[in-house]
C-alpha positions as CSV (number, residue, x, y, z in Angstrom):
1,M,86.3,155.7,107.0
2,P,86.9,152.4,106.3
3,K,84.5,149.6,105.4
4,E,84.0,146.6,108.2
5,T,84.2,143.3,106.7
6,G,82.0,141.3,108.1
7,P,82.7,137.4,109.0
8,G,83.1,136.3,106.2
9,F,86.4,134.3,104.4
10,W,87.7,137.3,103.9
11,G,87.2,138.9,106.5
12,L,89.5,136.3,108.5
13,I,92.0,136.4,106.0
14,R,92.2,140.0,107.0
15,K,91.8,138.9,110.2
16,F,94.6,136.3,110.1
17,L,97.1,138.8,108.4
18,F,96.4,142.0,109.8
19,D,95.4,141.7,113.5
20,S,97.7,141.2,116.2
21,P,97.8,137.9,117.6
22,R,96.2,137.3,121.4
23,G,99.7,135.6,122.5
24,W,102.6,133.5,121.6
25,G,100.4,130.4,121.1
26,E,98.5,132.0,118.5
27,A,101.6,133.8,116.9
28,L,102.9,130.5,116.7
29,W,100.0,128.5,115.0
30,R,99.7,132.1,112.2
31,G,103.1,131.3,112.0
32,A,102.7,127.5,111.2
33,A,99.5,128.0,109.2
34,L,101.3,130.9,106.9
35,W,104.5,128.6,106.4
36,L,102.4,125.2,105.6
37,V,100.4,127.4,102.7
38,T,102.9,129.1,101.2
39,T,105.0,125.3,101.2
40,A,102.0,124.1,99.5
41,L,101.3,126.9,96.9
42,S,105.6,127.1,95.9
43,C,105.2,123.0,95.6
44,A,101.6,123.8,93.1
45,Y,103.6,125.9,91.1
46,M,107.1,124.1,90.9
47,V,104.6,120.5,89.8
48,T,103.1,122.9,87.4
49,Q,105.0,125.2,85.9
50,K,108.9,124.3,86.8
51,P,108.9,120.1,86.6
52,Q,112.5,119.9,86.0
53,F,113.4,121.1,90.0
54,I,111.6,117.5,91.6
55,E,114.2,115.2,89.0
56,A,115.8,115.5,92.5
57,L,112.9,113.9,94.4
58,L,112.7,110.8,92.3
59,A,113.7,107.7,93.6
60,P,116.3,105.8,91.5
61,D,114.1,102.7,90.4
62,E,111.8,105.3,88.7
63,R,114.1,105.7,85.9
64,S,114.2,103.9,82.7
65,R,117.6,102.8,80.9
66,A,117.1,100.7,78.3
67,L,115.7,103.1,75.9
68,E,118.5,105.4,77.1
69,D,121.2,102.9,76.5
70,V,120.6,101.9,73.2
71,N,123.9,103.2,71.9
72,K,125.6,101.2,73.7
73,T,123.4,97.3,73.2
74,T,124.1,95.1,70.7
75,K,120.4,95.8,69.4
76,K,121.4,99.3,67.5
77,T,122.1,98.5,64.2
78,E,118.5,96.1,64.7
79,I,116.5,99.3,65.8
80,E,118.3,101.8,63.4
81,Q,117.6,99.7,60.8
82,L,114.3,99.8,61.4
83,I,114.2,103.5,61.7
84,E,115.8,104.1,58.4
85,A,113.1,101.7,56.9
86,F,110.6,104.2,58.3
87,V,112.8,107.3,57.2
88,Y,112.8,105.7,53.8
89,R,109.6,105.2,53.4
90,H,107.4,107.4,54.6
91,R,109.8,110.3,54.4
92,P,109.0,112.4,58.0
93,D,110.9,116.0,57.9
94,R,111.7,115.5,61.6
95,F,112.1,112.0,63.6
96,A,113.3,111.3,66.5
97,L,113.5,108.4,68.6
98,I,113.5,109.7,72.7
99,A,114.0,108.0,76.2
100,R,111.8,108.8,79.0
101,V,114.6,109.4,81.5
102,S,112.7,110.1,84.5
103,S,109.1,111.0,85.0
104,V,109.5,114.7,83.4
105,G,113.4,114.1,82.1
106,V,114.0,113.2,77.9
107,K,117.4,112.5,75.9
108,L,117.1,112.4,72.1
109,I,118.3,109.2,71.5
110,W,118.3,109.4,67.7
111,S,117.5,111.9,65.2
112,N,116.9,112.7,61.3
113,E,118.1,116.4,61.9
114,D,119.3,118.7,64.9
115,A,116.2,118.6,67.0
116,R,117.0,121.3,69.5
117,G,115.3,123.8,67.8
118,W,111.6,121.8,67.6
119,P,108.8,123.0,69.5
120,T,109.1,120.6,71.7
121,A,112.4,119.7,74.2
122,V,114.2,116.4,72.8
123,E,116.7,117.1,75.6
124,G,116.5,117.5,79.6
125,A,112.8,118.6,81.1
126,M,109.4,118.2,78.4
127,S,108.0,120.8,77.3
128,A,104.7,122.0,78.8
129,N,103.1,121.4,75.6
130,M,104.0,118.1,75.8
131,R,101.1,117.6,79.0
132,P,97.9,116.4,76.8
133,I,100.1,113.9,74.5
134,I,101.9,112.3,77.6
135,G,98.8,110.4,78.8
136,H,98.6,108.6,75.2
137,L,102.5,107.7,75.2
138,V,102.0,106.1,78.8
139,L,99.5,103.8,77.6
140,G,101.6,102.8,74.3
141,E,99.0,104.7,71.9
142,C,100.0,107.3,69.5
143,W,98.7,110.8,69.2
144,V,98.4,113.2,66.1
145,G,98.4,117.2,65.8
146,P,99.9,120.4,66.4
147,I,102.2,121.0,69.5
148,D,102.5,124.9,68.7
149,S,100.8,127.9,66.7
150,S,102.6,126.7,62.9
151,G,99.9,124.2,62.7
152,T,102.8,121.3,61.8
153,R,101.4,118.0,62.4
154,W,103.2,116.1,64.6
155,Q,103.2,112.0,65.5
156,F,104.0,110.9,68.6
157,C,103.8,106.8,69.6
158,G,105.1,105.5,73.0
159,I,107.4,102.5,73.7
160,S,106.2,100.8,76.7
161,D,106.1,97.7,78.7
162,A,104.0,96.1,80.6
163,D,104.9,98.3,83.9
164,H,106.5,101.2,82.2
165,H,106.7,104.1,79.6
166,H,110.4,104.1,78.4
167,G,110.1,106.6,75.7
168,Y,109.1,107.7,72.6
169,I,109.3,107.9,68.9
170,V,108.2,111.5,67.3
171,A,107.4,112.3,63.5
172,S,106.4,115.5,61.7
173,W,105.8,116.2,57.8
174,D,105.6,119.8,56.6
175,S,103.6,118.1,53.6
176,S,100.7,115.6,53.3
177,P,102.1,112.2,54.5
178,Q,102.4,109.7,52.3
179,G,100.5,105.8,52.8
180,N,99.4,104.9,56.2
181,N,102.3,106.2,58.3
182,L,100.3,106.3,62.3
183,A,99.8,102.8,61.8
184,D,103.0,102.0,60.4
185,M,104.7,104.2,63.5
186,K,102.4,102.6,66.1
187,L,104.1,99.4,64.9
188,L,107.3,100.6,65.2
189,A,107.4,101.3,68.5
190,Q,105.7,98.4,68.9
191,R,109.2,96.6,67.7
192,I,111.4,99.2,69.3
193,G,109.6,98.1,72.4
194,E,110.1,94.0,71.9
195,I,113.4,94.9,70.8
196,L,114.5,96.5,74.3
197,F,112.2,94.6,76.2
């Protein structure tokens, strides 16, 4: 004989799901409650595990086009010269300028190699490994550390103005970087921000 569940939390859940409703009102209430809980859990899953699906919900004014449209501006040459000087001086194995096109969307603007194989996304929705990094970038700061199990050291520096986070620059070195590259990289991000905004 099955053990009777008491009036605790699980007992209420069991009664809610398996006992027959006493009338139309209770059936309607149970259906609405079940729909609400299912919707809330689905939304929580989408926001945390599949953020690319919330792109359609973002308002157009949340999108930053200035960095995304850098290739169409007259400032392109000046920005490319700054990037090339940094790459020449510090010799990163990988370097990219990334635009943030929405709260979870990114677009590759410039790279010294094909960045599609990198351990973080440079086109489309941001990778989950950007979660601990993005807070630093939004504040215009830099972040240093590995982003995958290879242990490769990556550096990210945010490009922001007073109101918005527009993108970031990212670099990594297979060997030890030369010189004061983090300070120079932060200065480069600030200079790109000054040129564009």
